[in-house]
C-alpha positions as CSV (number, residue, x, y, z in Angstrom):
1,X,16.8,-1.7,-57.1
2,X,17.9,-2.7,-60.8
3,X,17.6,-0.2,-63.3
4,X,17.9,0.5,-67.4
5,X,18.8,4.0,-68.3
6,X,18.0,4.3,-71.9
7,X,18.7,7.7,-73.9
8,X,20.5,9.0,-70.7
9,X,21.8,12.6,-71.9
10,X,23.5,13.7,-69.5
11,X,22.6,11.9,-66.6
12,X,20.0,14.1,-65.2
13,X,17.0,11.3,-65.3
14,X,19.5,9.1,-64.2
15,X,20.6,10.7,-61.2
16,X,17.1,11.4,-60.2
17,X,16.4,7.4,-60.4
18,X,19.9,7.0,-58.8
19,X,18.9,9.4,-55.7
20,X,15.4,7.2,-55.4
21,X,17.6,4.0,-54.3
22,X,17.9,2.5,-58.3
23,X,21.1,1.4,-59.3
24,X,21.6,1.4,-63.0
25,X,22.6,-1.5,-64.6
26,X,22.8,-0.8,-68.3
27,X,23.2,3.2,-69.7
28,X,22.6,3.8,-73.7
29,X,23.1,7.2,-75.1
30,X,23.8,7.9,-78.8
31,X,25.7,11.4,-78.2
32,X,29.7,11.1,-77.4
33,X,29.5,14.5,-75.2
34,X,27.0,13.2,-73.0
35,X,28.9,9.5,-73.0
36,X,32.1,11.8,-71.7
37,X,30.1,14.0,-69.5
38,X,29.0,11.2,-67.9
39,X,32.5,9.1,-67.6
40,X,34.3,11.9,-66.6
41,X,32.0,12.2,-63.4
42,X,31.9,8.8,-62.9
43,X,35.8,9.1,-62.8
44,X,35.9,11.8,-60.4
45,X,33.4,9.8,-57.9
46,X,30.7,12.1,-58.2
47,X,28.1,10.7,-55.2
48,X,25.0,10.8,-57.9
49,X,27.0,8.3,-60.7
50,X,29.7,6.9,-58.6
51,X,28.2,3.6,-58.7
52,X,26.7,3.8,-62.9
53,X,28.4,1.2,-65.3
54,X,30.1,2.7,-68.1
55,X,27.2,4.0,-71.0
56,X,27.3,2.2,-74.0
57,X,28.0,4.6,-76.4
58,X,25.6,4.1,-79.6
59,X,22.4,3.2,-81.2
60,X,19.8,1.5,-78.7
61,X,18.2,0.8,-81.8
62,X,20.7,-2.0,-82.2
63,X,20.8,-2.9,-78.8
64,X,19.5,-6.6,-77.8
65,X,18.1,-6.0,-74.1
66,X,16.6,-9.7,-74.2
67,X,18.9,-11.1,-71.5
68,X,17.4,-8.7,-68.5
69,X,14.2,-10.2,-68.9
70,X,12.8,-10.9,-65.8
71,X,15.9,-9.1,-64.1
72,X,15.3,-5.4,-64.0
73,X,12.9,-3.7,-61.6
74,X,12.5,-0.3,-63.9
75,X,13.2,1.2,-67.4
76,X,13.5,4.9,-67.8
77,X,14.4,7.5,-70.0
78,X,13.3,10.5,-71.9
79,X,13.1,9.8,-75.8
80,X,14.2,12.2,-77.9
81,X,11.6,15.3,-78.3
82,X,12.6,16.9,-81.2
83,X,9.5,15.2,-83.4
84,X,7.4,17.0,-80.9
85,X,9.0,20.1,-79.3
86,X,7.7,23.2,-80.0
87,X,10.8,24.2,-81.4
88,X,11.1,21.5,-84.0
89,X,9.5,20.2,-87.2
90,X,6.6,19.0,-85.4
91,X,7.2,16.1,-88.3
92,X,6.0,13.7,-84.8
93,X,5.7,9.6,-85.6
94,X,7.3,10.5,-89.3
95,X,10.0,12.0,-87.8
96,X,13.1,9.2,-87.5
97,X,14.2,10.7,-84.4
98,X,11.2,9.1,-82.7
99,X,12.5,6.7,-80.0
100,X,8.6,6.2,-78.4
101,X,8.7,2.6,-80.4
102,X,12.0,1.7,-79.4
103,X,11.5,2.2,-75.4
104,X,8.2,0.2,-75.8
105,X,10.6,-2.6,-77.0
106,X,12.9,-2.3,-74.2
107,X,9.9,-2.6,-72.0
108,X,8.9,-5.8,-74.0
109,X,12.1,-7.4,-73.8
110,X,13.3,-6.6,-70.4
111,X,9.9,-6.6,-69.0
112,X,10.5,-4.5,-66.0
113,X,8.3,-4.1,-62.6
114,X,7.4,-0.4,-63.7
115,X,9.0,2.4,-65.8
116,X,8.9,6.1,-66.6
117,X,9.4,7.9,-69.7
118,X,9.5,11.8,-69.9
119,X,8.6,14.0,-72.7
120,X,8.1,17.3,-73.8
121,X,4.7,19.5,-73.3
122,X,3.7,19.2,-77.2
123,X,3.6,15.6,-77.4
124,X,0.2,16.9,-75.5
125,X,-1.1,19.2,-78.6
126,X,-4.2,18.8,-80.1
127,X,-2.1,17.9,-83.7
128,X,-1.0,14.6,-81.6
129,X,-3.5,13.5,-80.1
130,X,-4.0,10.0,-81.8
131,X,-0.2,9.5,-81.5
132,X,-0.3,10.3,-77.2
133,X,-3.0,7.4,-77.4
134,X,-1.0,5.7,-79.3
135,X,2.3,5.9,-77.1
136,X,-0.3,5.2,-74.3
137,X,-1.5,1.7,-75.8
138,X,1.7,0.6,-76.2
139,X,3.0,1.2,-73.2
140,X,-0.2,-0.6,-71.8
141,X,0.2,-3.9,-74.0
142,X,4.4,-3.9,-75.2
143,X,3.6,-7.6,-76.0
144,X,1.6,-6.7,-79.3
145,X,4.1,-5.8,-81.1
146,X,3.6,-4.0,-84.9
147,X,4.2,-5.7,-87.8
148,X,7.2,-5.0,-90.4
149,X,5.4,-3.8,-92.8
150,X,2.2,-2.5,-90.7
151,X,1.1,0.7,-90.7
152,X,1.6,2.8,-87.0
153,X,-2.2,3.5,-87.9
154,X,-2.8,0.0,-88.8
155,X,-1.3,-1.2,-85.9
156,X,-3.5,1.5,-83.6
157,X,-6.6,-0.2,-84.6
158,X,-4.6,-3.5,-83.4
159,X,-4.2,-2.4,-79.8
160,X,-7.2,-0.5,-79.5
161,X,-9.1,-4.1,-80.3
162,X,-7.0,-5.9,-78.2
163,X,-7.8,-3.0,-75.5
164,X,-11.5,-3.4,-75.2
165,X,-12.1,-6.9,-76.4
166,X,-14.1,-8.7,-73.8
167,X,-11.3,-11.9,-73.0
168,X,-8.7,-9.4,-72.2
169,X,-8.5,-9.2,-68.1
170,X,-6.1,-6.6,-68.3
171,X,-3.7,-5.0,-69.7
172,X,0.4,-5.8,-69.1
173,X,1.1,-2.4,-67.6
174,X,-1.4,-0.1,-65.6
175,X,0.1,3.4,-67.0
176,X,-0.7,7.3,-66.4
177,X,0.2,10.4,-68.1
178,X,0.4,13.8,-66.7
179,X,1.9,17.1,-67.5
180,X,4.1,18.1,-64.7
181,X,5.4,21.4,-63.9
182,X,9.4,21.2,-62.4
183,X,8.9,24.4,-60.3
184,X,6.2,22.9,-58.3
185,X,8.6,19.9,-57.0
186,X,10.8,22.4,-55.9
187,X,12.7,23.3,-59.1
188,X,13.9,26.5,-59.9
189,X,12.5,26.7,-63.4
190,X,9.1,26.4,-65.1
191,X,9.3,23.3,-66.9
192,X,6.5,21.7,-68.0
193,X,7.0,18.1,-69.2
194,X,4.4,15.2,-69.3
195,X,5.7,11.9,-67.9
196,X,4.7,8.3,-68.3
197,X,4.6,5.7,-65.0
198,X,3.6,2.2,-65.2
199,X,3.3,-0.5,-63.1
200,X,3.1,-4.3,-64.4
201,X,-0.2,-5.2,-64.1
202,X,0.6,-8.4,-61.6
203,X,2.0,-6.1,-59.3
204,X,-1.4,-5.0,-58.2
205,X,-0.4,-1.4,-57.3
206,X,-2.7,1.6,-57.1
207,X,-0.5,4.8,-58.0
208,X,-0.7,8.2,-58.5
209,X,1.6,11.1,-59.4
210,X,2.7,12.9,-56.2
211,X,1.4,16.4,-55.7
212,X,3.4,19.3,-56.3
213,X,5.1,20.6,-52.6
214,X,5.9,24.1,-54.1
215,X,3.5,27.0,-55.4
216,X,3.5,30.6,-57.3
217,X,1.1,31.7,-54.2
218,X,3.3,30.9,-51.4
219,X,6.3,32.8,-53.0
220,X,4.2,35.9,-53.7
221,X,3.2,35.8,-50.0
222,X,6.8,35.5,-49.0
223,X,7.5,38.1,-51.3
224,X,4.7,40.8,-50.8
225,X,2.7,40.0,-47.7
226,X,5.8,38.9,-45.2
227,X,9.0,40.1,-47.1
228,X,10.9,36.6,-45.7
229,X,11.9,36.1,-48.8
230,X,13.9,39.4,-49.4
231,X,14.7,39.4,-45.9
232,X,16.2,36.0,-46.6
233,X,18.8,37.3,-49.4
234,X,19.3,41.0,-47.2
235,X,17.6,43.2,-50.1
236,X,16.9,46.2,-49.4
237,X,13.3,48.0,-49.6
238,X,14.4,50.0,-52.2
239,X,15.6,47.1,-54.4
240,X,12.3,44.8,-53.7
241,X,10.2,43.9,-56.7
242,X,6.9,46.3,-57.1
243,X,5.4,44.4,-59.5
244,X,1.3,45.6,-58.7
245,X,-0.3,42.8,-60.2
246,X,2.0,40.5,-58.1
247,X,1.4,42.5,-55.4
248,X,-2.7,42.5,-55.9
249,X,-2.8,38.6,-56.8
250,X,-1.0,38.6,-52.9
251,X,-3.2,40.2,-51.2
252,X,-5.8,38.4,-52.6
253,X,-4.8,35.2,-50.2
254,X,-6.0,35.2,-46.9
255,X,-3.4,32.9,-45.5
256,X,-0.1,31.3,-47.0
257,X,-0.3,28.1,-49.0
258,X,0.4,25.1,-47.3
259,X,3.5,24.2,-48.9
260,X,7.0,25.7,-50.3
261,X,7.3,28.7,-52.3
262,X,8.8,28.3,-55.4
263,X,12.3,28.5,-55.8
264,X,13.7,31.4,-57.8
265,X,16.7,32.1,-59.5
266,X,17.9,34.3,-57.2
267,X,17.4,31.0,-54.5
268,X,19.5,28.9,-57.2
269,X,22.2,30.9,-57.7
270,X,23.3,32.0,-53.8
271,X,26.4,31.7,-53.0
272,X,27.8,31.6,-56.9
273,X,30.2,34.5,-57.4
274,X,29.7,36.6,-60.5
275,X,31.2,34.8,-63.2
276,X,33.6,37.5,-63.9
277,X,35.0,37.8,-60.7
278,X,38.6,36.7,-59.6
279,X,37.2,35.2,-56.8
280,X,35.3,32.0,-59.4
281,X,36.4,28.8,-58.2
282,X,33.4,27.2,-59.1
283,X,33.1,24.4,-62.3
284,X,31.6,25.4,-65.8
285,X,31.1,29.0,-64.0
286,X,32.4,31.1,-67.1
287,X,31.3,34.6,-68.4
288,X,29.7,34.1,-71.7
289,X,29.7,37.6,-73.5
290,X,27.1,38.5,-76.4
291,X,24.1,38.1,-74.7
292,X,21.3,40.9,-75.9
293,X,17.8,41.5,-75.4
294,X,15.1,42.0,-78.1
295,X,11.4,40.9,-78.9
296,X,11.1,37.2,-77.7
297,X,14.2,37.0,-76.1
298,X,13.6,38.4,-72.6
299,X,15.5,36.0,-70.5
300,X,14.4,35.0,-67.1
301,X,14.0,37.3,-64.2
302,X,16.3,37.2,-60.9
303,X,12.7,36.7,-58.7
304,X,11.4,34.2,-60.3
305,X,11.9,30.3,-61.3
306,X,13.5,30.6,-64.4
307,X,12.0,29.9,-67.8
308,X,12.8,26.5,-69.5
309,X,16.2,26.6,-70.3
310,X,16.4,25.2,-74.3
311,X,18.8,23.4,-76.2
312,X,20.5,25.7,-77.9
313,X,22.2,29.2,-77.7
314,X,20.8,31.3,-80.6
315,X,17.5,32.4,-82.0
316,X,14.5,31.7,-79.3
317,X,17.0,29.6,-76.7
318,X,20.0,32.1,-76.3
319,X,17.3,34.7,-75.6
320,X,15.5,32.2,-72.9
321,X,18.8,31.1,-71.7
322,X,19.7,34.6,-70.3
323,X,19.3,36.2,-66.9
324,X,17.2,39.3,-66.4
325,X,18.8,41.8,-63.7
326,X,16.5,44.1,-61.7
327,X,18.3,46.9,-64.1
328,X,16.9,45.6,-66.9
329,X,20.7,44.2,-68.4
330,X,20.6,40.6,-69.3
331,X,23.8,37.8,-69.2
332,X,24.2,34.9,-70.5
333,X,23.5,31.8,-68.0
334,X,26.9,30.1,-67.2
335,X,27.0,26.4,-67.6
336,X,27.2,25.9,-63.5
337,X,24.5,28.4,-63.4
338,X,22.3,26.8,-65.3
339,X,23.3,23.1,-63.7
340,X,22.3,24.7,-60.9
341,X,18.9,25.6,-62.7
342,X,18.7,21.8,-63.4
343,X,19.5,20.8,-60.0
344,X,22.6,19.0,-60.7
345,X,25.1,19.0,-57.9
346,X,28.2,20.8,-58.1
347,X,30.1,18.4,-58.6
348,X,29.2,17.3,-61.7
349,X,31.1,18.7,-64.7
350,X,29.7,19.3,-68.0
351,X,31.6,18.3,-71.0
352,X,32.9,19.7,-74.0
353,X,32.3,23.9,-75.2
354,X,29.7,26.5,-73.0
355,X,27.8,25.9,-76.4
356,X,27.6,21.6,-75.9
357,X,27.1,22.2,-72.3
358,X,24.2,24.0,-72.7
359,X,23.0,21.8,-75.5
360,X,23.3,19.0,-72.7
361,X,21.6,20.6,-70.1
362,X,18.6,22.2,-72.1
363,X,17.7,18.4,-73.0
364,X,18.3,17.2,-69.2
365,X,15.4,16.3,-66.8
366,X,15.8,18.1,-63.7
367,X,17.4,15.9,-61.0
368,X,15.3,17.0,-58.1
369,X,12.0,16.2,-60.4
370,X,12.9,12.8,-61.5
371,X,13.9,11.9,-57.8
372,X,10.4,12.6,-56.5
373,X,8.4,10.6,-58.8
374,X,11.2,8.0,-58.6
375,X,11.1,8.0,-54.8
376,X,7.4,7.1,-55.0
377,X,7.2,4.9,-57.6
378,X,10.5,3.1,-55.5
379,X,8.0,3.3,-52.5
380,X,5.1,1.0,-53.9
381,X,7.9,-1.2,-55.6
382,X,9.0,-2.3,-52.1
383,X,5.9,-2.6,-51.0
384,X,4.3,-4.9,-53.9
């Protein structure tokens, strides 16, 4: 099945899509460093990107996709999220970096059988409720194009009228959106994102988001009821977490939840040597000095999923992109450790300095989360 990948970044979403059986025929990314990362791994024949075409470097607004009309099974991408992120200026629809209109345009021009778009949870905040509805209606009816001189609010009004018209049999696409926590899908990171999935209406597909496969309570059970987690990592009794609040929550469980345990930072970093070790031969696994903790900058505990990786290394992002060891010390995650937290393969090398590589990873979609969603979508497309 053929795919178009927009706003490809470092390739996280695209790799998940590829693992689900889709083959990209067009990849677009405006950032040179990200294109270099993808190309470097294509040349190295990394499995997940070995069959990718060379990414098209440039602004998606200048790319015409009409030649692919009716030839694409899925369009995927993560429209730049700075307009809606908690760390941004919250300008939303007034921000020139808002690429949602372009995502809708590509759906309109290619007419894919399905699409998957991902964005920050901030898009669901009350301040953006109207614009969230606007995005959803555009995806339902991509053929109702905004006029050149039309305010987005007026366009929203036309979409609402069209959507509720008695003459309207059904929308062009059936769309669902949900906020997902990557930790619930086997990713060692608490990363909440809103995901839009749509199927072309003529497919008559009945679809829902796959249920999470992992849970916090299952982790607490393995830690505080059976000790299996500590035994697996060979952590002696004297060094095991004894947080009374977590112990109390574990004690309240009557049986182990029927799910996998949330994966932790310790799980993710298993078999990686200390980055200062002379036996360190892993790609992108180099120690970065200068980490320090202070209020609001505390790092990620070793025995929980990591906090959300951020696309920056100073201020709040720098503080969140740190490892908090049981002894209270902190250090920055290496690029390889961060890639593990985003479920990138170890063979995948990030291009550029530590700062640049961390920016790419902070903006990425966890490969495993993308794969879970895309496999489910693929199953329904093959059955349609």
